[in-house]
ZAMARGU-4260 file (C-alpha; in steps of 0.2 Angstrom, whole numbers, plus 5000, padded with zeros to 4 digits):
<rodrens>
0) 5012/4964/5020 | 5026/4976/5014 | 5013/4986/5003 | 5016/5001/5006 | 5014/5004/4989
5) 5003/5017/4995 | 4988/5015/4984 | 4970/5011/4988 | 4971/4994/4998 | 4989/4995/4993
10) 4998/4990/5008 | 4982/4982/5015 | 4970/4967/5018 | 4951/4970/5016 | 4937/4961/5024
15) 4944/4943/5029 | 4955/4938/5043 | 4971/4936/5032 | 4987/4944/5035 | 5001/4936/5024
20) 5003/4920/5015 | 5021/4917/5009 | 5030/4902/5001 | 5048/4899/4997 | 5053/4892/4980
25) 5069/4882/4979 | 5077/4888/4963 | 5095/4893/4958 | 5092/4910/4966 | 5079/4908/4980
30) 5064/4918/4980 | 5050/4922/4993 | 5033/4925/4987 | 5021/4936/4997 | 5003/4940/4994
35) 5001/4959/4997 | 4984/4967/4994 | 4979/4964/4976 | 4997/4959/4970 | 5010/4946/4973
40) 5028/4952/4978 | 5043/4942/4974 | 5058/4945/4986 | 5076/4938/4985 | 5079/4929/5001
45) 5098/4933/5000 | 5097/4952/4997 | 5080/4956/5004 | 5076/4966/4989 | 5060/4965/4979
50) 5063/4957/4962 | 5045/4957/4954 | 5028/4963/4958 | 5015/4952/4950 | 5000/4963/4946
55) 4984/4957/4938 | 4971/4954/4951 | 4959/4968/4955 | 4954/4962/4972 | 4963/4955/4988
60) 4974/4940/4984 | 4969/4926/4996 | 4980/4911/4991 | 4997/4907/4984 | 5004/4890/4980
65) 5018/4883/4969 | 5014/4873/4954 | 5017/4855/4959 | 5023/4850/4942 | 5034/4866/4939
70) 5042/4875/4954 | 5046/4890/4943 | 5027/4894/4942 | 5015/4899/4955 | 4996/4899/4956
75) 4987/4914/4965 | 4969/4916/4969 | 4959/4932/4973 | 4942/4938/4979 | 4940/4944/4961
80) 4935/4926/4956 | 4950/4921/4946 | 4965/4909/4948 | 4981/4915/4939 | 4997/4906/4934
85) 5013/4915/4934 | 5031/4913/4930 | 5038/4922/4945 | 5056/4921/4940 | 5052/4933/4925
90) 5037/4941/4932 | 5025/4935/4918 | 5007/4931/4919 | 5005/4914/4909 | 4986/4911/4911
95) 4970/4917/4920 | 4956/4905/4924 | 4940/4913/4927 | 4929/4905/4941 | 4916/4918/4943
100) 4915/4917/4962 | 4925/4924/4977 | 4940/4913/4981 | 4946/4912/4999 | 4959/4899/4998
105) 4970/4889/4986 | 4978/4872/4987 | 4988/4860/4975 | 4992/4842/4976 | 5004/4831/4968
110) 4992/4817/4965 | 4979/4829/4957 | 4988/4836/4941 | 4978/4848/4932 | 4967/4852/4947
115) 4968/4864/4960 | 4957/4865/4976 | 4949/4881/4981 | 4937/4887/4995 | 4921/4896/4989
120) 4906/4903/4998 | 4890/4893/4998 | 4873/4901/4997 | 4872/4902/5016 | 4886/4910/5026
125) 4896/4893/5025 | 4910/4889/5014 | 4915/4873/5004 | 4931/4866/4997 | 4929/4861/4979
130) 4941/4854/4966 | 4943/4865/4951 | 4948/4857/4934 | 4960/4868/4924 | 4956/4867/4906
135) 4971/4864/4894 | 4966/4877/4881 | 4976/4890/4872 | 4974/4909/4875 | 4978/4920/4890
140) 4961/4919/4898 | 4949/4904/4899 | 4933/4900/4909 | 4935/4886/4922 | 4918/4880/4927
145) 4921/4861/4930 | 4919/4861/4949 | 4917/4846/4961 | 4913/4848/4979 | 4924/4839/4991
150) 4920/4846/5009 | 4907/4857/5015 | 4906/4869/5031 | 4925/4872/5031 | 4934/4888/5037
155) 4939/4901/5024 | 4956/4903/5032 | 4970/4895/5022 | 4979/4888/5037 | 4964/4878/5043
160) 4965/4866/5028 | 4979/4854/5024 | 4983/4840/5012 | 4992/4824/5019 | 5003/4810/5011
165) 5005/4820/4995 | 4987/4822/4992 | 4979/4806/4998 | 4968/4815/5010 | 4963/4832/5015
170) 4960/4838/5033 | 4950/4854/5037 | 4945/4861/5054 | 4931/4873/5058 | 4925/4878/5075
175) 4926/4862/5086 | 4925/4850/5071 | 4939/4841/5061 | 4934/4834/5044 | 4945/4822/5035
180) 4941/4817/5017 | 4949/4802/5008 | 4950/4803/4989 | 4952/4785/4986 | 4937/4780/4997
185) 4928/4795/4993 | 4923/4796/5011 | 4923/4809/5025 | 4926/4807/5043 | 4921/4820/5056
190) 4928/4822/5073 | 4921/4834/5086 | 4928/4841/5103 | 4919/4849/5117 | 4920/4868/5119
195) 4927/4867/5136 | 4934/4851/5145 | 4934/4848/5164 | 4950/4858/5166 | 4943/4873/5157
200) 4953/4871/5141 | 4947/4881/5125 | 4947/4867/5112 | 4942/4877/5097 | 4953/4873/5081
205) 4964/4887/5075 | 4976/4879/5062 | 4979/4862/5054 | 4995/4854/5047 | 4996/4836/5039
210) 5012/4825/5039 | 5019/4823/5022 | 5022/4804/5024 | 5013/4797/5039 | 4994/4796/5043
215) 4996/4810/5056 | 4987/4827/5057 | 4993/4841/5069 | 4980/4853/5075 | 4982/4869/5085
220) 4969/4876/5098 | 4964/4892/5107 | 4972/4886/5123 | 4989/4884/5116 | 4988/4865/5114
225) 4994/4854/5099 | 4985/4838/5096 | 4992/4824/5085 | 4978/4814/5077 | 4981/4796/5071
230) 4970/4781/5066 | 4958/4794/5059 | 4953/4782/5045 | 4942/4774/5057 | 4928/4784/5065
235) 4928/4775/5082 | 4946/4770/5083 | 4955/4787/5081 | 4967/4793/5094 | 4977/4809/5098
240) 4991/4814/5109 | 4993/4832/5116 | 5008/4843/5117 | 5008/4860/5126 | 5020/4874/5126
245) 5011/4890/5120 | 5002/4899/5133 | 4989/4907/5121 | 4982/4901/5104 | 4993/4892/5092
250) 4992/4903/5076 | 5002/4892/5064 | 5008/4875/5061 | 5019/4867/5047 | 5028/4851/5044
255) 5045/4851/5036 | 5046/4842/5019 | 5054/4826/5026 | 5042/4826/5041 | 5056/4826/5054
260) 5050/4842/5063 | 5034/4851/5066 | 5035/4870/5067 | 5023/4880/5078 | 5021/4899/5082
265) 5010/4910/5092 | 5009/4927/5101 | 5025/4923/5111 | 5036/4928/5096 | 5045/4911/5097
270) 5046/4898/5084 | 5045/4881/5092 | 5052/4866/5082 | 5045/4849/5089 | 5054/4833/5084
275) 5042/4822/5076 | 5042/4805/5085 | 5053/4810/5099 | 5040/4814/5112 | 5040/4832/5119
280) 5058/4836/5113 | 5059/4853/5105 | 5070/4867/5100 | 5066/4886/5100 | 5070/4901/5090
285) 5066/4915/5102 | 5064/4934/5101 | 5057/4936/5084 | 5049/4953/5089 | 5031/4950/5086
290) 5017/4937/5086 | 5019/4923/5072 | 5004/4923/5060 | 5010/4911/5047 | 5024/4898/5044
295) 5031/4892/5027 | 5045/4880/5022 | 5055/4879/5006 | 5052/4863/4996 | 5070/4857/5000
300) 5068/4861/5018 | 5083/4872/5019 | 5074/4888/5023 | 5060/4892/5036 | 5049/4908/5034
305) 5038/4916/5047 | 5026/4931/5045 | 5022/4941/5060 | 5008/4953/5066 | 5019/4968/5064
310) 5020/4966/5045 | 5037/4957/5045 | 5044/4942/5037 | 5058/4933/5044 | 5068/4920/5034
315) 5080/4908/5043 | 5090/4893/5038 | 5087/4876/5045 | 5101/4879/5056 | 5091/4892/5065
320) 5101/4906/5059 | 5091/4921/5053 | 5096/4925/5035 | 5084/4939/5030 | 5071/4951/5038
325) 5059/4960/5026 | 5050/4973/5036 | 5035/4983/5030 | 5025/4997/5037 | 5021/4990/5055
330) 5003/4988/5059 | 5000/4993/5077 | 4984/4991/5087 | 4980/5010/5084 | 4989/5025/5076
335) 4988/5037/5090 | 5002/5049/5084 | 5000/5060/5069 | 5008/5055/5053 | 5025/5065/5052
340) 5039/5067/5040 | 5057/5067/5046 | 5065/5082/5037 | 5082/5072/5036 | 5077/5056/5029
345) 5060/5060/5022 | 5054/5045/5031 | 5036/5043/5038 | 5036/5043/5057 | 5021/5035/5067
350) 5017/5022/5079 | 5025/5005/5076 | 5027/4991/5088 | 5020/4994/5105 | 5030/5008/5113
355) 5040/5012/5097 | 5040/5024/5083 | 5044/5018/5066 | 5054/5027/5053 | 5048/5020/5036
360) 5055/5026/5019 | 5040/5029/5007 | 5052/5030/4993 | 5060/5013/4995 | 5045/5005/5003
365) 5056/4998/5018 | 5058/5002/5036 | 5074/5012/5041 | 5073/5009/5060 | 5063/5008/5075
370) 5065/5020/5090 | 5061/5012/5107 | 5052/5026/5116 | 5045/5017/5131 | 5061/5007/5134
375) 5051/4993/5143 | 5048/4975/5138 | 5031/4972/5131 | 5021/4959/5139 | 5009/4949/5128
380) 4994/4947/5140 | 4976/4953/5138 | 4969/4966/5149 | 4987/4972/5155 | 4989/4991/5154
385) 5005/4996/5146 | 5013/5012/5141 | 5008/5019/5124 | 5015/5033/5113 | 5001/5045/5111
390) 5009/5060/5103 | 5025/5064/5093 | 5032/5080/5085 | 5048/5084/5075 | 5056/5101/5073
395) 5058/5108/5055 | 5077/5104/5055 | 5075/5086/5061 | 5086/5089/5076 | 5073/5086/5090
400) 5059/5074/5093 | 5046/5076/5106 | 5035/5061/5112 | 5022/5058/5125 | 5019/5042/5133
405) 5004/5037/5144 | 4999/5023/5156 | 4982/5023/5164 | 4977/5008/5175 | 4962/5016/5181
410) 4952/5032/5178 | 4960/5041/5193 | 4978/5037/5190 | 4987/5043/5174 | 5005/5043/5171
415) 5012/5055/5158 | 5030/5057/5152 | 5036/5070/5140 | 5052/5065/5132 | 5063/5075/5121
420) 5076/5066/5109 | 5091/5074/5101 | 5097/5068/5084 | 5115/5060/5085 | 5125/5062/5069
425) 5137/5048/5073 | 5123/5035/5076 | 5111/5043/5063 | 5097/5041/5076 | 5088/5050/5091
430) 5094/5048/5109 | 5085/5053/5124 | 5090/5071/5131 | 5076/5076/5143 | 5062/5066/5152
435) 5048/5076/5161 | 5036/5067/5172 | 5018/5074/5173 | 5022/5089/5162 | 5003/5093/5163
440) 4991/5087/5177 | 4980/5081/5163 | 4982/5073/5146 | 4992/5082/5133 | 4980/5086/5119
445) 4992/5094/5107 | 5010/5099/5104 | 5021/5107/5091 | 5038/5114/5088 | 5042/5132/5083
450) 5048/5135/5065 | 5061/5148/5071 | 5078/5140/5069 | 5087/5152/5081 | 5076/5148/5096
455) 5070/5130/5097 | 5054/5130/5107 | 5041/5117/5110 | 5023/5121/5115 | 5011/5108/5123
460) 4993/5110/5128 | 4984/5100/5142 | 4968/5095/5149 | 4973/5105/5165 | 4968/5121/5156
465) 4986/5127/5152 | 4998/5128/5138 | 5016/5127/5142 | 5032/5133/5132 | 5048/5123/5134
470) 5065/5130/5129 | 5082/5122/5127 | 5094/5129/5139 | 5112/5126/5143 | 5116/5118/5160
475) 5132/5112/5168 | 5128/5094/5164 | 5124/5099/5146 | 5109/5106/5136 | 5092/5101/5142
480) 5074/5107/5141 | 5064/5116/5154 | 5047/5125/5155 | 5049/5144/5150 | 5030/5150/5151
485) 5013/5144/5157 | 4998/5152/5149 | 4979/5150/5150 | 4964/5159/5144 | 4948/5162/5155
490) 4950/5145/5163 | 4946/5136/5146 | 4953/5120/5141 | 4966/5122/5126 | 4963/5108/5113
495) 4974/5114/5098 | 4990/5124/5095 | 5001/5128/5080 | 5015/5140/5075 | 5016/5151/5060
500) 5029/5146/5047 | 5043/5158/5054 | 5038/5155/5072 | 5033/5173/5076 | 5015/5169/5080
505) 5007/5155/5091 | 4989/5151/5089 | 4980/5141/5103 | 4962/5135/5103 | 4952/5137/5119
510) 4935/5130/5116 | 4926/5142/5104 | 4940/5155/5105 | 4956/5156/5095 | 4970/5165/5104
515) 4985/5172/5095 | 5001/5175/5105 | 5018/5182/5102 | 5031/5169/5108 | 5045/5182/5111
520) 5035/5192/5124 | 5020/5181/5127 | 5008/5195/5124 | 4990/5190/5119 | 4989/5199/5102
525) 4971/5195/5096 | 4957/5183/5098 | 4945/5176/5086 | 4928/5168/5089 | 4916/5160/5077
530) 4903/5151/5087 | 4895/5138/5089 | 4907/5124/5090 | 4924/5121/5098 | 4940/5122/5088
535) 4944/5105/5080 | 4959/5110/5069 | 4971/5125/5067 | 4984/5129/5055 | 4993/5145/5047
540) 4994/5148/5029 | 5011/5146/5020 | 5021/5156/5008 | 5010/5169/5000 | 4996/5164/5011
545) 5005/5166/5027 | 4994/5181/5032 | 4979/5169/5035 | 4974/5158/5049 | 4962/5143/5046
550) 4952/5134/5059 | 4938/5121/5059 | 4925/5118/5072 | 4915/5104/5078 | 4899/5112/5071
555) 4903/5110/5053 | 4912/5127/5050 | 4928/5131/5041 | 4934/5148/5044 | 4948/5159/5037
560) 4954/5174/5047 | 4965/5188/5040 | 4979/5192/5052 | 4983/5209/5045 | 4965/5215/5046
565) 4961/5204/5062 | 4944/5200/5054 | 4935/5185/5046 | 4940/5183/5028 | 4928/5170/5023
570) 4919/5155/5031 | 4911/5139/5024 | 4898/5127/5031 | 4907/5110/5029 | 4911/5096/5041
575) 4930/5096/5040 | 4936/5082/5050 | 4955/5085/5046 | 4964/5100/5039 | 4982/5096/5032
580) 4993/5110/5025 | 5007/5107/5012 | 5023/5114/5019 | 5030/5116/5001 | 5016/5126/4994
585) 5000/5137/4999 | 4989/5122/4996 | 4978/5114/5010 | 4969/5098/5010 | 4953/5096/5019
590) 4944/5080/5022 | 4925/5081/5024 | 4914/5068/5031 | 4900/5061/5020 | 4888/5046/5023
595) 4900/5031/5025 | 4914/5039/5016 | 4926/5054/5016 | 4927/5068/5003 | 4943/5078/4999
600) 4945/5095/4992 | 4961/5105/4990 | 4961/5124/4991 | 4972/5140/4994 | 4966/5151/5008
605) 4967/5166/4996 | 4956/5159/4983 | 4938/5154/4987 | 4937/5141/4972 | 4944/5124/4977
610) 4959/5118/4966 | 4953/5100/4967 | 4939/5090/4974 | 4933/5072/4974 | 4918/5064/4982
615) 4921/5048/4992 | 4940/5047/4990 | 4939/5033/5002 | 4927/5023/5013 | 4926/5027/5031
620) 4933/5041/5040 | 4951/5048/5038 | 4960/5049/5054 | 4978/5055/5049 | 4985/5063/5034
625) 5002/5070/5029 | 5010/5078/5014 | 5027/5070/5009 | 5039/5080/4998 | 5044/5073/4981
630) 5062/5070/4976 | 5059/5080/4961 | 5045/5092/4956 | 5034/5085/4943 | 5033/5094/4927
635) 5019/5096/4914 | 5005/5093/4927 | 4988/5100/4921 | 4978/5111/4932 | 4969/5098/4942
640) 4985/5089/4947 | 4996/5104/4949 | 4994/5103/4968 | 5003/5086/4968 | 5018/5092/4959
645) 5029/5095/4974 | 5021/5083/4987 | 5012/5067/4988 | 4997/5066/5000 | 4995/5051/5011
650) 4981/5047/5023 | 4975/5034/5035 | 4957/5028/5037 | 4948/5020/5052 | 4945/5004/5041
655) 4964/5000/5039 | 4964/4983/5046 | 4981/4978/5039 | 4996/4989/5038 | 4995/5002/5025
660) 4991/5020/5019 | 4981/5026/5004 | 4990/5038/4992 | 4979/5051/4986 | 4972/5047/4969
665) 4960/5062/4964 | 4958/5055/4946 | 4956/5036/4947 | 4961/5034/4929 | 4975/5047/4925
670) 4982/5053/4942 | 4983/5036/4950 | 4993/5030/4935 | 5004/5045/4937 | 5007/5042/4955
675) 5011/5024/4952 | 5023/5028/4939 | 5032/5041/4950 | 5033/5029/4965 | 5043/5016/4955
680) 5061/5015/4961 | 5072/5026/4950 | 5088/5017/4945 | 5102/5024/4934 | 5096/5014/4920
685) 5079/5021/4921 | 5085/5039/4922 | 5096/5036/4906 | 5083/5026/4896 | 5068/5035/4903
690) 5074/5053/4898 | 5081/5046/4881 | 5064/5039/4877 | 5055/5055/4882 | 5066/5066/4871
695) 5065/5053/4857 | 5046/5053/4858 | 5046/5073/4858 | 5058/5073/4843 | 5047/5060/4834
700) 5031/5070/4837 | 5039/5086/4830 | 5046/5078/4815 | 5032/5066/4811 | 5022/5081/4802
705) 5036/5084/4790 | 5040/5065/4786 | 5033/5059/4769 | 5036/5041/4772 | 5039/5031/4788
710) 5037/5013/4794 | 5022/5010/4806 | 5023/4996/4819 | 5008/4986/4819 | 5001/4990/4836
715) 4991/4974/4838 | 5003/4962/4830 | 5003/4946/4841 | 5021/4942/4835 | 5028/4958/4841
720) 5018/4956/4858 | 5024/4938/4860 | 5042/4944/4856 | 5042/4957/4869 | 5034/4947/4883
725) 5044/4931/4880 | 5059/4928/4892 | 5075/4931/4883 | 5082/4914/4888 | 5069/4904/4879
730) 5070/4915/4863 | 5080/4910/4847 | 5095/4920/4843 | 5093/4938/4837 | 5101/4934/4820
735) 5087/4921/4817 | 5073/4933/4822 | 5080/4949/4813 | 5074/4944/4796 | 5057/4938/4802
740) 5054/4954/4812 | 5059/4966/4798 | 5049/4957/4785 | 5034/4958/4797 | 5036/4977/4797
745) 5036/4979/4778 | 5021/4981/4766 | 5021/4973/4750 | 5024/4983/4734 | 5007/4978/4726
750) 4998/4981/4742 | 5006/4998/4743 | 5002/5003/4725 | 4984/4997/4728 | 4983/5007/4744
755) 4990/5023/4736 | 4978/5022/4721 | 4963/5020/4733 | 4969/5034/4744 | 4971/5045/4728
760) 4954/5041/4722 | 4947/5045/4739 | 4956/5061/4740 | 4950/5066/4723 | 4932/5063/4728
765) 4934/5072/4744 | 4943/5087/4735 | 4929/5087/4722 | 4916/5087/4735 | 4924/5101/4744
770) 4925/5112/4728 | 4907/5109/4724 | 4902/5113/4742 | 4913/5129/4742 | 4905/5135/4725
775) 4887/5132/4731 | 4891/5141/4747 | 4898/5156/4738 | 4884/5157/4725 | 4871/5167/4735
780) 4885/5179/4741 | 4891/5184/4723 | 4874/5186/4715 | 4873/5203/4706 | 4892/5204/4703
785) 4902/5199/4688 | 4916/5187/4692 | 4929/5180/4681 | 4927/5161/4678 | 4939/5150/4689
790) 4952/5140/4679 | 4949/5122/4679 | 4963/5109/4682 | 4963/5092/4674 | 4964/5077/4686
795) 4982/5073/4681 | 4987/5091/4686 | 4978/5090/4702 | 4987/5073/4706 | 5004/5082/4703
800) 4999/5096/4715 | 4995/5083/4728 | 5012/5075/4726 | 5021/5092/4728 | 5010/5095/4743
805) 5016/5079/4751 | 5034/5081/4747 | 5047/5085/4761 | 5056/5102/4759 | 5063/5103/4776
810) 5080/5100/4769 | 5079/5117/4761 | 5076/5126/4777 | 5091/5117/4785 | 5102/5122/4770
815) 5097/5140/4771 | 5101/5140/4790 | 5118/5133/4786
</rodrens>
């Protein structure tokens, strides 16, 4: 899902085999609704822009269905145990139905108005399909406990259950069994297949689709076959026909609303359109880029939608023309490259589709482009060894990109290609400049660019025991890269390397030893060693901390060396699995492994006290992290969040099943909210209104202490809340509402007088109590001294003094200033 709203489980699925469920609503402006993490995203199918984000669930959204009686509304269900009804055109939550159990799928039927069907877990590991009656009561939240069981032992996957003939029956497949329940007969028929037939076919069910008008059920199977079931109302007289085109499992099936076509998809990245009732006649929409996971069709049948394994949604017209592509952060099999930030576009760069690097805009939550590194056609076949991009690095100016691709068919044969790409201003993309085969005799373990803008240099370390320096040189055929220096240290294997910020020093880790070199002369300047344990990470300090070199070891040690004194400045016993410097400040983020989770602490090399720390910032182990610069520096941050004022911290964990990153949220209450607000797209209207409101609030805060009388809005007024949350097109005219709104803000005169009298009496009692307390407190201190009696004021005089105290004399200061 396009989630990179990079927050915990923001762009990502958790726990169950779901990727995306999407549906298209046929309204005046077409929308596409997509479940993404714990939210529902609403996109325009014409502009590809995100229109709304429906937020309200607190766990993964597992189902999404249009309201059969009102296509401007949509139901959603979640693992948080609730079903919510939304007005998706205005982005408003209408009602929440509390079920109290984890919900794995959601279905609606025209013939069952006021009822939705959901899949709940049973006491055992099985699941059941139940009918949930939605009570018609007022209020935003209502408990829904009226549940009736329909089918048992069903699959929790949404595409494994389908309603047919408008809701006369429901078919659900699980394993090798197909179950069909007829609502009128209240009878269930079950049909089973063998695991393997004589021809070796794999018959396990993968998906189900029911014809909207006929008694026909289409099922997909692991062997790529599609079976069309008929006469299933009789246990012994059922028949099925078989269609076969997919060479692997059928991932999705869907009938068009008229039932004229059956759509199917799988790993071939091809949408197959089978003509219903025309034998094996079919059409194709090929080269969709990635395996198809889900298929949806608009209620009027004019738009088809496919969601893909690479976190992409393709919208096409019924004429087979693609009208929109919504691309999120691509989910690859593994993220083997580091997380990089492109200095030019501020985009995130990492592995994308197989053999590609993706450039993803974190600010706009959309992919900018894919760069084909391998430049080979990817073949979808299990067990086939193909080229993979394993390393990537970008220089400080964003002018050069270095990549490493590997292909290993057996342990003895390893193909390594180092490629260097130059940025082309005319095409706004990278183009291949130099390709070097077998740059090292073993795997390349690390590489980095020099920060020196005058001399562009790349350093690579290999398992062959050498590190190599590559320089850009002019040749008759044009500028290209060549090896300038090969270094080693006592036949040890180099594992890590990094340049200082100005490029004047190079640090290379050889086992337990850290070596520091001068790139201008290739002289070994100094060595550091802090056994036991090999060097895991290396990085130089930044800005005022540039004199420090930090390293982590495999034996749970974090060391800081002073390059001026060539000695160990400090060390700490902590299992740091990842060390990430912020290029815009002196701050460094260190991720430490804990039992089943990862801890985070942020520090400066010059200060022993961490700036920030948080236990269990995420579950699992953090694999990659990066600091991304902000567009504008955040002002007014407190001490605990000051380290996030210039950059955001993103990290990737080993448990990220679906595409997504996690944005650092040290304070789950305050800082996460700050990050969410800052990640919202900044429009000109937001800049104008947001700054105006901010200055207005500051002005009101400064003036409020000098204001004698002011109107206070009733914060909990249901009338005002209803006025602000109701869509404008259903409200009466503003002139009609004006008097009612103003009257609701006024306080009656009698009530005001009574309130003022009560306040005066309370103040009198309070002042009298204070006077008595002050006299009793001063009594012992003045014993033995003669004091003059304090003049007493009458209650009327005290009341006049209090009125003068409340009066506003600010006009006098402005008069004197003028």
